[in-house]
Structure formats: C-alpha cells, structure tokens
N, C-alpha and C positions, 0 to 999 in steps of 0.2 A: 191353286196352281203355284208351282215354285216361283215362276217368274213374277207373279203378282205379289207374292210375299216379299220378294227381293225389291220390287218397286216401292212398296210402302216402307220397307226398312230404310231404303236409300232416302226417301222423302223425310223420314223422321231424323235420320242422321244429318241431312242437309239443314233442317231447321235447328238442330242442336248446334251445328257449326255457326249458323247465322247469329244465334243468340250469344254464343261465346265470343264471336267476333265483335258484336255490338258492345259487350262488356269491355273487351280489350280496347276498342276505339275510345270509349269513355275514359278508361284508365290512362290511355295514351294522351288524351287531351289534358287531363290533370297532371300527368307526368311532364308535358311540355311547359305548362304553367309553372310548376314547381321548379323545374330546371332553370327557367328564365328568372324567377325570383332569387334562386341561389346564386346565379351568375351576377345579377345586379347587386346583390348584397356583398358578394365577394369583391366586386369593383369598388364599393364603398369602403370596404376594409383596407384595400390597397391605397385608396386615396387618403384615408385618415392616417394610415401608417406614414405616408410622406409628410403630412402636417405634424404628426407626433414627433418624427425625427427632427424636424426643424425646431420645434419648441424645446425638445429635450437636449438640443446641442448646446444650450446655454448652461453656464456653470451653476446658476441658482434655479431652483424650481420656481414656477410661476403659474398664474391662473390659466394662461393659455395651454400649458401642458396638462393641467388638471382637466380642462374642458375637453381636450383631445382624448385623454384617457377615458373620460366618462362616455364620450361618443363611441370610442372603440369598443368599450365594454358592451354598450347597447347593441352594436352591430354584431359582435360575437354571440351575444345572447340570441339575437334573431337568427343567426346562422345555425346555431345549435337547435333552435326550434324548427327551422326548416329541415335540418337533417333528421330530426325526430319525425317530422311529417313524411320525409322520404322513406324512413323505415316502415311507417304505417302503410304507406302506399305500396312498398315492396311486398309487405305481407299480404295485402289484398291481391296484388298481381300474382304472387305465388299461389294464392288460394284459387284464383281463376284458372291458372295453368294446371294446377293439380286436378281440378274438376274436369278440365278438358282431357287430361291424360287418363283419368279414370274412365271417362266416357269412351275414349278411344280403345282403352284396354278391354272394356266390356264388349264393345261392338266387335273387336277383333276376335275375342274369345268365342263369341256366338258364331261368327262366320267360320272359324276353324272347326267348331263342333259340327255345324251343318255340312260343311264341305267334307269332313271326315266321314260322316254318316253316309253321304251321297256316294263317296268312293267305295265305302265298304259294301253298300248294297249293289253297286255296279260290278264289284269283283265276284259276287256270288252267282252271277249269270252272264251269259254272253250278251252284252248290251246291243252290239251291232245286229246279232241275229234277232233278238227280241224286237228291235226297231223295225226290221224288215217284215217280220211276221205281223207286227202292229199295223204297218202300212198296207201290206198286200191282203190283209184280211178285211179290208174295207168293203162295205156292201155296195157303195156307189162311188163314182168319180168325185163328186163333191165331198163325200166323207174322206176320200183319199187325200184331197187337197187340204181339208181342215186338219187331218192328222199330221200331214207333212208340216204345216205351219206351226202346229203345237210342238212337234219334235224340234223344229228349228229354233223356236223361242226357248225351249227347254235347254238346248245346247248353248244358246247365247246367254241364258241365265247362269249356267255353270261357268262359262268363260268370264261373265261379269263378276261372279263371286271371286274368282282368282284375281282379277284386276282390282277389285275393291279391297281385297286383303292386302295387296301390294301397296295401294294408296294409303290405307290405314296404317300399315307398318311404317311407311315413310313419314306420315303425320305424327305418329307416336314418337319416332326418333327425334323429329323436330321439336316436339313439346318437351322431351327429356333434355335436349340441349338447352332450350330456353330456361327450363327450371334450374339447370346447373349454372347458367349465366346469371340468373337472378340471385341465386344463392351467393355467388361470388361477389356480385354487386352489393348485396346486403352486407357481406363481411367488410367490403371496402368502406361503405357508409358508416358502419359501426366503428371501424378503426379511425375514420376521419372525425367522428363525433368525439371520441376519446381524446384525440389530438387537440381539437378545438376547445374542449373542456380544460385541458391542461394549460393552453394559452390563456383562457379566460381567468383561471385562478392566478396565473402570473400577473395579469393586468390588474386584478383586484388587489393583489399584494402591493404592486407599484402604486396603485391609487391610494391605498391607506398610508403608504410612506409619504407621498406627496402632500396629502391632507394634513398629516401630523407635522410635517416640516413647515407648511404654510401657516398652520395654527400658531406656530411660535413667532410668526411675524405679524401679530395683530396690529401693532402700531403702524407698520408700513402699509398694511392692507387698508386700514381706516383712512390713512392719508391718501391712498390711491382712490378710495371711494369718494372722498371729498373733492379731489381733482377731477374725477370723472363727472361728478355732479355739477361742478362749475362749468365744465366743457359742454355738458348736455344742456344746461340752462341757457348758455350762450347760443348754442345751436338752435334751440327751440325759439329763442327770442328773434334770431335772424330769420328763421322760417316764417314766423308770424309777421315779421316786418315785410318779407317778400309777399306773403299772402295779402296783407293789408294794402301794399302798393298795387298789386294786381287788382284788388277790389276797387280802389279809388280810380285806377285807370279805366276799368270797365264802366264805372259810373260816369266818368267824364266823357268817355267815348259815346256812351248811350245818350248823354245830354247833348253833345255836339250833333249827333245824328238826328235827334229830335228837333233841335233848333234849325238844322239845315233843311229838314223835311218841312217844317213850318214856314221857313223862308221861301221855299219853292212854292208852297201852296199860296202864300200871300202874293208872290210875284205873278202867279198864274191868275189869281182873282183880279189883280189890278190890270193885267193885260186883257182879260176877258171884258172887264168893265169899260176899258177904252174902246175895244172893238164894238161892243154893243152900243156905246154912245154914237160912234160913227154910223152904225147901221140905222140907229133911230133917226139921225139927221136925213138919211137916204130913204127913210120909210120902210126899211127892211126889218124883218122879224129878228128879235134878239136870239142869241145862241146860249143855251144852258151849259154850265160847266160839267165836264165829264168827271164822274167819280174817280178819284185817284186811288190806285192800287196801294193797299197798306203794305209796308215792309214786313217781312216775316218777324214774328215775335220771338225773341231769344230768351234764354234762361239766365238770370243773374247778370245781365249786361254782356253776356258772351256773344261773339260773332257766330254766324251760322256754321263756319268751319270749326270753331271751338266747341260748339254744342254737339256737332256730329262726332268729334274726337272724344268728348267726354262720354257720350252715349256708347261708343264702341269700347272705350276703356272699361266702363261699367260691365259690359257684356263679357269681358275677359276675366272676370273673377274666377279664381282657381285654375287659370290657364296661362298666367303670365310666366315667361321664362325666368330662370334665376339670373340675377345680375352678375353672379360669379360662381365658380365651382366651389364646393365645400359643404359644410354642415352648419346648422343653426346652433351657435354656441351661446347665444343669449336671446331668450324669448321676449316677446312683447309684454309690456305692462310691468306691474310690480311682482318681483320674485324674491325668494330668500337668497341671500348671498351664498356662494358655493362653499364657503368655509366658515365664516363668522355666524354663529347662531344668534337668532333674534334680529339680525340686520337685514333690511329689505332694500332692494335696489330697483329703480324704475328705468325702463327702457322705452324710448319713444318709438322704436321700430324693432328690428332684429339685428343681431350681430351674426355675420356669416364668416366663420374661420376657414382659411384657405392657405395655400402655399405662397411663398414670397413672389412678388411680381406678377401675380395672376391678373389677367385682363378683366376689367369691369365693363359691363355692357348695359346699355339702356334696355329697360324691360318693355318699352312701348314707343311708338312714334310720338314725337313731341317737339317742343322748342325749349332750348336751354334758357332758363330765366336768370341764373346767377352762378358764377364760379368764384369762390372765395377761399381764403386760407384762414383757419381758425385754430387757436391754441387747444391742443388735446384732440383735435378732430382732423388735422391735416387739411388737405384740399377737400372742399365740399362742392358738389355739383347739384343744382336743383333743376329739374326738367318738368315743364308744364304739359299736361295732357287735358286740355279744356279746363274744367274746374278741379282737376286732380293734379297732384304734384308728387313726383318721386324724388327722394333725397339720397345721395350717395356720398358718404363721409368716410374719413380715414383713408384717403387716396393720395397718390402722387402721380406725376407724369400725366396730368390731365391734357387731353387732346381736343377739347371742345371749348367754345367761347360763348358768352352771353349773346342771345339772339339767333344762334345757329339752330337749324332744324336737324333733328336726328331721327334715325329709323330704329325700329325694334332690333335688338341684338347688335347694334352698332357699338364698337369700342369707344369708350369715353375717357379711359385712363387705366391706371393700375392700382392694385391694393398696396398700401404702405405697410411697412413692417416696423413694429415698435422696438424699444431697447431690450425687451425680453425675448425678442425673436418671434413674436406673435403677429401674424398677418390676418387682420380681421376687418371686414367691411361693415360699416353701420348703414343699414338700408331702411328707409322709411317711406310710407305712403300717407299722403294727406288729401283730404277732400275739403277745399276751402280752408277753414282753420281747425278742422277736426282731424286728429290722427287716427289711422286705421291699423289693424293688425296685418302686416304683410303676409303672414303665414296663411291667411284666408284668401290671398290673391295669387300667390305663387303656385305653380303646378306641383302636385304632390310628388315627392321623391321617395 
C-alpha cells in the first residue's frame, strides 16, 4: 500500500538523519576542542610578543631576547600545526555535509518521481468518480468503512509526500548553505596558515641574526656564565643552610617533646606511688596506673600540622599554579648553552621569563622561612610546606616576611628586571635537601 511504503521510507530517512547528526555532533566536539586550543595558543603568542618587545627594546641583543624568540617560534609552529588540524577537520566536516546533501538529493529525486507518477495516473481518470464507485460498490457496510479508511490514508499519504518534499527541499538548501560556509571557512584558515608561515620565517631569520651576533660575544657570555654559576652556588648553599636549620629545629623540637612526655610520665608515677603508700597505711587497695595515650608519631620530626601540609603538597603534583605568568625559558637540570657549543649549564629549578613588574605568587599554602637579598639573584623568598620548600629568586618589592603564613596564589612580590631588560623568575622546589623538577609539579600549560 502507498502509505506503508511512505512510512518505511520516512523511517529510513529518519535513521539516516540520526546517523548524520551523530557524526556532526562528534565533529562539533572535536571542533570545540580545536578552537579552544587555538585560542589558548594565540593568547600565548600575544603574551610572548609583549615579553619579546621588552627584551628587544635594548640596544644590544641578549639571551633573554633569544629565549623569547625561541619560545615564539615554538608557539607559531604549534599554531600552524593546529591550523593544519583545522583544515583536516574542515575536510571531514565537508565530507559529512556532502554525504548528507547527496542523501537528501537522492530522497528528493525519488519523491518527485513517485509523486509525478501518481499525478500522471490520476490525470488519466476521474479520481473523484473512481473513489465514489470504489466506495459504493462495497458489498457490506464493514467493507464500506474499510474502503473509506483506505482512501483516507491514501489521501493523507499523498499530502504527506508533498510536505516531505517541502521539508527535504528546505533541508537541502540548509546543507548547501553549510557547505558554502565551510568552504569559505576553509579558505580563511588556508590564508591564515600562509600568514602564520610568513611570520614564522621572519622569526627564524631574526633568530639566526641574534644567534650570530651573540656568538661574537663569547668572552662576555662566558663571563656571564661564571657569574651565574657563582650566584647559583651561593643560592644553593643558602637553601641547604635553611634546610639544615629546619632539620635541626625539628630534631630539637622532637627531643623536647620526648623529654616533656617522659617528665610527665615520671611525675605521674611518683604521684601514684605516694597515693598508693597512703592507701596502704589505710588498708585500702592500691590503684594501678592508667596507660598513657601515645602522642601521634610524626614524620621526620614534623608536627602534625606540617605532616598534613606535606601530604597535601605531595598530592598536588602536576596541579600547582604557576608562580608567575610567562614561559619556561630555562629548564631544570643540565642543559646545553643556548649559544656556546659544548658548554653545559645547570639549573636548580626553572627560569620563567615574563614582563617587567609581573606579580609573583606563592604556589601553595605555607610559612615564609627566609627572605634575603643575594648577589645575582636579587631578593629570594623561601616558603615551607611541611618538608617541602619552594624558592622564588630574582625578585624585588617583596611583600612578605619570615615567619608569615601565606596562602596559595597570594602575592609575595614582583619579578625583577636585569640590565638587559629581561624579567625572569628563578623558581625551585625542594624536598628536605633534594631538589625537584618544578615542571613535574606545575599545572601543564
């Protein structure tokens, strides 16, 4: 029956739409993720441009400028990769839209053929007269009712075909508009990628110029390396001094607590002995000593509060906020020098290059252990987090003092700017006397 064929065709078309919509939804999720990554990377590009302008404002080229150029090149490379991913995704989205368009085209063509055939057949005879003959030639009243229902469904099927063609025509026009919009978007992305490639090549040219100019300053660079080494050694010695001081204080505190606990036990035993002697004179039974509750055992001489803080700090690995905005310009451990071949430099933590006067924040709750000024390191702040310690060097305008409690993300000062115009924070993490890689602790950017 015509209306039954129409029902199954509609069901098949509905399933096709559901399938296409599910593909579109998956693509949309990927699209949202890609757009977010592009936006975040574009923000990094703008941030590094500000840092690069600051270091480039100096008359002479410097390592800070080279580091900013290197980072900017990396961000542009990532942006170009993201744009390439965008083009791949656009191609997939266009493929999905094209398949939907073809399916709609095919369905509409079949509907038009079927409807045209129906109109042609109806034009060859008087449909109204044939319907009346069909109805009144019924043998029984029940047959009359059944034929009437059939004719009604047949008429509704024809009307449904017209509506379905109108719906399909609208959907087809929508898909064609979407395809045109995607094609325009594709062209925009292609143009943007060409522009970004041009900028990247310009940065690489500038990078080579800076490297060549710095290479001619080998004596000056080696002198700078030696000065940095002396400053780093002095900073490390100061950190170890602080760590050793804290270790001795914990041992001393633990010794005092042990002696006080033993003194209380001794006094209690003596008091009980006197009471029992009195009871014995009166012929009363002696009283046994109640077992004393042991104080909670702490780790490494830390107090209960310090142990809790250390435990929560440990659980924050890979989730600590950055102490300052910017990018890692010097990685942890031994690394080749940026210009001098065969020369290795050692970093106790990470260098984070930023803009002048940028606020520095504590990465976690803690207590300020030490605030001091050191040659080559500016103001240095050490903050204790149980048996962990975070170090913030190359600062000025420090706003905290030793013994002060601080909260995570609380401002503790500002980044200092050196004579080359480079604003760079030296950030370190220690556990007791062992230095750790801060990049394994800070949240990924």
